[in-house]
N, C-alpha and C positions, 0 to 999 in steps of 0.2 A: 569623480562624478558627484554632483550635488546630492544631498540626502533626499530620497524620495519623500514627497510631502505627505502622501497618504499610502496606506497599506495596499490600495488597489491600483496604484500608479504603475504603468508599464514603461520600461526603459528599452529603447531600440538603438543599437549602434553597430558599427562595423569595425573589425580589427584589420580588415583588408578588403580590397575590391572597389574602393571609392577613389576617384581620381586616377584610376589605372585599370588596365584590362588584365586581371590575374590576381593570384593569392586571395581568392574570395573567402571571407569568413565573417559571418554576421551573427549577432546575438540578440536574444529577447530575454529581458530580465523582469520577472514578475513573481510576486509573493515569495521572495527568497529562492526562486528557481531560475536557473540559467540554462536556456535552450540555445545550442550552438548550431548554426546552419553552415555546412561546408567547411573544408580545411584545405585550401589550395596552395599552389606555388605560383610564382611569377618567373618566367624565363627572362634572364637579364638581357639588357641591350648592350651595345658596344661600349658604353661608358663604364660598365661594371666589369672591369678587366679581371679575368680569371675566376669570376664567380659563376658557380654552376646553377644555383637556384636562389630565389628570394622567398622567404616565408614570413608570415605575420609574427609580430612580437607577442608571445603568449603570457607575458607578465600578469596581465589582469586575470587570466584564467587560472594561473598558478595561485594567485592570491585568493581566488574565490572558488577553488577546486571543490570544496565541500557543498557548493550550491549547484553544481552542474548536474542536469537531469540526463542529458545525452547529446550526441552529435547526430544531426539529421542531414543526410546527403541528398542533394537534388539530382545529380547525375554523375557519370564516371569520367569526366574529363580531368586532366591533370591540374588545371587551375581551380579545381573543386575538391579533388581527393589527394593530390600530390603531397600535401603537407601532413597527412595523417600519421605517418611513421614518426615524424619529428614532434608532432603534438603528443603522441602517446608516450614518447620518451620523457616529456616534461610534465604532463598532466594526466591524472587518472580520469578516464572517461568511463562512466558506468556501462553505457551501451552505445553502439553505433547503429543507426537505422538507415538502411539502404535497400534498393529494389533491384531485382533481376540481375542484369549483366553487371551492374555496379558492384554488387556483392562479390562476384568473381574477380573483378578488377582490383578491389581492395584486398581480397585474400591473396591474390597473386603478388601484390605489392608487399604485403606483410610477410610473405614467405622468405623474403630476404632478411627478415628480423624474426627468427623463430620464437624468441622470448616474448616478443610483442604479440605475435599471432596466438600463442597459447593463452596469453593473459587477457585477450580482447574478446568481448561478446559482440557479435554482429547479428543484428535482428533484421531478417528480410521481410519487408512490408509489401503488400499488394495495394492497388489503388483504392480498394474499398475498406481497407483497415482503418481503425480509429484507436488511438492510444490515449488513455485518460490519466492525467496527472492532477495535481491540486488546483482545481478550478480552471484547468486548461485541457482542451481536447485537441489532439494533433491529428489531422487528416491530410489526404493527398489528392492531387488532381493531375492526371496524366496529360502531358503536353508533348509537342513534337520538337525535336532538336536534331542535331547531326549525329547523335549517338542514341541507341535505344534506351528505353526505361528512364526517361527524363520526367521529373515531376515538380509541380508547384507544391509547396507545403503551407498548410493553413493552421493557424493557432487560434482556436476559438476560446475567448475569455468572456467573463460577464460584461466587459465593456464593449465587446465586439470582436470581430475576426481580423487577424493580421495575416496577410497572404504574401508569401515570397515566391515569385514566379520561377526562380532558377533561370537557366538559359532556355529560350524558346523562340519559335516562330509559328505563324499560323499557316499550316500546310493542309489544304483541303483534299489533296490527293497523296497522302503520305505512303511511303513504302511499307512502314511498320504499322502498329496499332494506331487508331485514330485518337486524336485528343478528345478530352471529355469537356466539350463546350457547354453541355447541359449543366455541369457542376459550376462552371464559371457564371453562367446566367443565374443559377439558383443562388449563388453567393451574392451576386449583385442585387437580387430581389430581397434577400434577407438583410443585406447591409454589410459592407466591408469597412471596417474601421480604418485600416491602413494597408496600402499596397506598396510593396517593394518590388520594383520591376527592372528587368534587364535593359540596359541602355546602349549596348555595344553598337547597334546599327541605327541609333537615333538620328544620325546625320543623313541617312539614306532615305530618299523619298520613295513613295509607292509601296509595293508589296514584294516580298522575297519570292523567287522562283521555287516551285515545288521540287522536291528531290526526285519525284517520278519523271518530271520533264527532263532532268539531267540524265536519268537512266535511259530514256528514249534516245536522247542525243548521242550518248555513248554507244548504244547498240547500232545506230545508223553509221557512226564513224567506224566502228569495227567492221561493218559490212563493206566499207570502201577500201580498207587497208589490205593489201595483198601479201605483205611481208611480216616480219616479226614486230610485235607490239610490246613496248615497255610502258607501264602506267605508274605514275607517282601520285599518291594521294595521302590524306591523313590516315594514319593507322587506326585511329579510334572510330572512324566513320564506317561502321559495319554495314549500314544501308548502302553506301556507295560501293563498298567491297562486294556485297552480294550482287549488285547490279552489274558490276564488272564481270563477275563469275558467270552471271546469266548471259551476258553478251558473248563470253567465250564459248559457252555451251552452244548457243545458237550458231556460232561461226566455226564450230568444231576445232576449238583451240584448247590446249592444255595450259594450266596455270601453275607457275612456279613462284614461290613466295621468297622474298629477300628482305632481310631486316628483322631484328629481334622483336621490335614492337609490333610489326606487321604479323609475324608468326604468332605472337601472343593473342592478337586480335582474332585471327582465324581460329585459334584453339578455343578461346572463350566463346566466340560467336557460334561455333559448331556445338559447343556444350549446351548452350541455352536455346539453340534452334534458330537464331537470326541469320546464320550463314549456312546455306545448304548447297551441296554440289553432288552431281552424279559420281558414282565410283570412277576412279582413275582420272577425273577432271583435274584435281590438284595433284601435282607430281613433286617429287623431291628436287631441290635445286641441282643436285649432282646429275640428274637425269636429263637435263636440257639438251645435252649433246646427242641424245638418242632420237631427237625429233627434228623435222625440217623447220626452218625459221617461220614459215607461214602457218605452222601448227602450234605456235607458242605465243603466250602472253606472260610477260614477267611483271609481277606486281611488287613494287619497291617502296621503301621509305625514301625520304629525301626530297619531298615536295617543297620544303622550306630552305633548300640549299645548304643543309647541315653538312659540314665538311666530312664527317665520318659516316654519313648515311650511305645506303647502297647506291643510290643514283649518282651522288657526287663522286663516288669511287669509280663508277662506270664511266662518268664523263672524263675523269682525269687518267683513266686507263689502269687504275690500281686494283680493280675488283678481280678476285682470283677465279671467279667462274664466268662472269659476263664480259665478253669482249665486244665492243661496239662494232656493228656492221653498218656501212654507209646507207644501206636500204632500210634500216630500223626507223620505226615511227615511235617517238616518245610523246606520251600524252600526259600533260599536267592536269590532273583532275583536282585542282585546289587553287587557292589564291594566296599570295604572300601575306603572312601576318605582318602588321606594321613593324618595321625594323629589320625584316628579313629580305627585303627587295634586292639588296645588293648581292647577297649570297645566291638567291634564285637566278638573278641575271647572269652571274658568273657561271653557274652550272649550265644554263641555257646556251650561253655563248660557246662553252666548251663542246656541248653536244652538236651545235651547228658546225663548229670547226672540224669535227670528226665526220661530217657528212650526213648526219642523221636529220630526219624531218621532225620538227618539234611543234606540237599542237598545244596551245594554251587557251584559256578561257577568253572568248570574245563574243560580240553580238552574233557572229555568224556560227561559231562553234561553241555551244553551251556544254562545257565539260565540268563546271563546278557551280554550286550555289551555296550560300552561307547558311548556317544554322540559326542565325539570329534575326529577330523581327525588325523589319523596316518601319518607317513612320506610320504607314497605313495600318499595320498589324498592332503597333503599340497603342494607337488610338482605339482600335477595336477592343483590345484587352481592357483599356481604361473604361470604355463604354459598357462593356459587359459586366465588369466588376463594380463599377461606380464607387470608388473609394472616397471616404471622407478626407483622409490624409494621404499624401503621396510622397514617397521617397525614391527617387531614381538611383539605381545601384548599378554595379558592374559596368564601369566605363570611365573614360577621362572626363575632366570637368566640363568640357564643351558638350560632350554627349549628354551628361546629366542635365546641363542647362537647357538644351533643346528638348529633352524628354520632359522636363518640368513644364516647358511652354506648351507641349502637346497635351499635357494633363489639364492645363488651364483651358485649352481649346475645347476639351471634352466636358468641361463643367466643374472641374475641381477648383475650389476657392484658392486664389493665388497665395493667400495667407496660410493655407494648409499644405503647401508644398515645401519640402525641406531638402536643400542641396547640401549634403554633409561631406565632411572629410573623415578619414579613418579616425576613430576615437570620439567623434562628436556624438553626444547622446540626445535623443529626442524622448521626452517623457510625455505620456498621454494618460489623462485621467478623465473623469466624468465631466469636467468643466472645459477641457480643451487640451491643447498640446503646447509644449514649451521646450526651448533649448535648456538642457539640464547639465551643462558642464562637459567634461572630457575625461575619458579613461585612457590609460597608457596604450598607445598604439604606435607601431613603427615597423621597420624592416630588419630582418635578421638574414645575414648572408651566409650561404652554404658554399664552402670551397673545399672540394674533395671530401674528406671525412670530418673536416672542421665545421662546426655549427656555431655561429655567433662569434667566432674569434677573428672575423674580418671586420674591422671598423672602417669608418669613413676616412680616417687618416691614412690607413693602409691603402685604400683605394686611391686616395689622392697621390700617395707615393708611387703607386703603379702607373698612374696617369702621367706623372712627371717622367718616370723612367721610359714610358712608351713614347712620349713626345720629345724629350730632350736628352735622354740617356743619363749616364752616371759618370762622375769624375771622382775617383778615390785617391787619397794621398796616404801612403804608408810612411809614417814619420818616426824616426828614431830620435828620442829626446832625453836630455839629462836635466831633470828638474832641480837637482841639487845645485849644479853649477850654472843652471839656466842657459844651456847651450843646445844647439841642434848640430851634433857632430858630423852628420853626413846629410847630403841633400835628400829631401823627401823623394820617395819612389812613386810614380804615377801609374794608375791603371784607369783607362778610359773605355767605356762600353756605350756605344750608341750616341756618343757626343762628338768627338773628333778622332780622326785617324792619325795616330801619333806620329807615324813615320813621315807624314806630309805636313805635320804641324809642330816640328821640333822647336822652332823659335817661340811660338805661342805657348807651348807646354813649359818651356824653360822660364818664360815670363811669369807664369802662374806659380811655378815652384819657388822662384826667387821672392815673389810677393809673399807667399805663405811663410817662407823661412824668416823673412824680415819682420812680418807681423808677429810671429811667435817670439822672436828675440825681444822685440819692443814691449810686448805685453808682459813677458816674464820679468823684464827689468823693472816694471812698475810695482811689483808685489814682493812681499817677503816669502810667502809660501804659495807655490804654484798649484792652482786647482785645474786639473786636466779637463774636467767636465765643462767648466766655464771657458777654458781655452778652446776646446773643441767647438762649442756653440758659436763663440765669437769668430773663429776662423771660417766656419761654414757661412755665416752671415756676410762677412766682409768679402770673402773670396767670391761668393755668389754675385755680389754687386760688380766686382771687377770683371768676372767672366761675362756678365750680361752686357757691360759696356763694350767689351771687345767682340762678342760673338752674337749678341741679340738673342741669346738662349739662356735658359735656367736649368742646367742639369742638376740631378741630385748629387750633392757634395758629401762625401763620406771620409772624414779624417780618421785614420786609425793610428793610435799612438802606441809606441813601445818605449817605456821609460827604463833607461839603463842604470838609473840611480839605485844603489844597493837597498836603501830604505825608501820604498816608493809609496805614493799616495794614489796609485791608479787601481782600478778594479780589474779583476780577472777578465771580464768581458772586453775591456778596452785593451788589455795587454796581449791577448791571444789572437793577434791579427792573422797569424799563419793558419788558423782554423777557418777563417772566413773564405768561402768560395766565391771568387769573382770571375 
């Protein structure tokens, strides 16, 4: 980042959340104070083979740890809090500021890391709280989203107020507490220096349906179904879960919960009062056999087609407690996240194949609404707040681009809108705003217990293996006499079936053997590393010419020369599991 020109200049940038939907993390840098907003994860798409999560690169925060004031959380979704344990392992955060149900969700997450939980200070704020730092006042505005206790966060400075909306939609008939529109209007009257606003639904015209409308639709649907109901929805959507429970109470159904994340949602929701149910409405999963099908509603995870989630296991017949009945009605109270459509379709097809009736969101049956603002609501937010500068956040580039255009329509100067990438810095001072360079930003892959040990080269290798397979040669070599005493042994996985390709396999073996003999004859001292690289490159060309495929080629050498120049890693081929 360029050196701040004046002491009062404000730096604004993101370490995640721009050009993508996920791993949200935004920073405000002012008077040697670093305010962090959210610390989320990104769920990988099908290209990130074997990767569990993606988190932001925390390098900049590690280098500036001494300036961090605190981590301020807008709401409790995983793409905003999922990265907190990984952040705390790398960076000392003085305090985490969160509200209501978000506090419980963070604490539940940190219970898996007792050493982090005991060392972390979590401050619970209310919507009327104000925290004062050096020339900065941090305040909050309650908004509506698909999870309770979602807040915009405002940073009031001598230059003006910077507002981060978090995820939001304008819901005039919300299930939970109403949004504080009066605060938005007041901020607009006082003057908003810069607005950072959610762009997730910027491509969608009009206004987003109210959550209450979906609740009404679900209750009507429950009244029409005479057999067992299975509902799949987002575990984090407590408002939706509450409305499903209310529909069950009205129709004299008992609710059984399936899926770990759904169980946690019910537990946390009941603790904070967002989920309420009469006694005996919620039953233990093991008790479903004690009731008639028409007396039951099974609330499941798996709305996104996750292979190990409850509904997916029901669909493929592997769930230990739920066996599909042809008369079952399965309701998807959700819509597929981009990239999950294939998994959702696979689950739906299996359910239909087993004779169940499947209900998904449609213009006729409203079983889901999004928690993000559409174009009408985005323009309303801009009109209320009246920002001088605007930065569209939380979305792919096309979403940011359209959102910036909406801002211009509402009166923001086109020169005052900034479409940024992760790491880009906007600096604002009393004279204007400018692009002020770039800070370190990137992606860190989490694979199992490994954090950051999965590089792009490893992902490339996994892609090659998944597309074209592997061709391994186990080669006994005598580097002293420059001979290959026996033919190389071949192991193929995902490339060719060797019993049906003996002639082709023999051709590759002969080529490899002749290449090695020719190369060794050219030199006085054999270098196994260079020999290995050369064979991989040349054999790859030959295999591509013959098969039109490029498998991963792995030559494994065993040098039988008494005085060898190979490394142990190259020699111990018998320890390599293929």
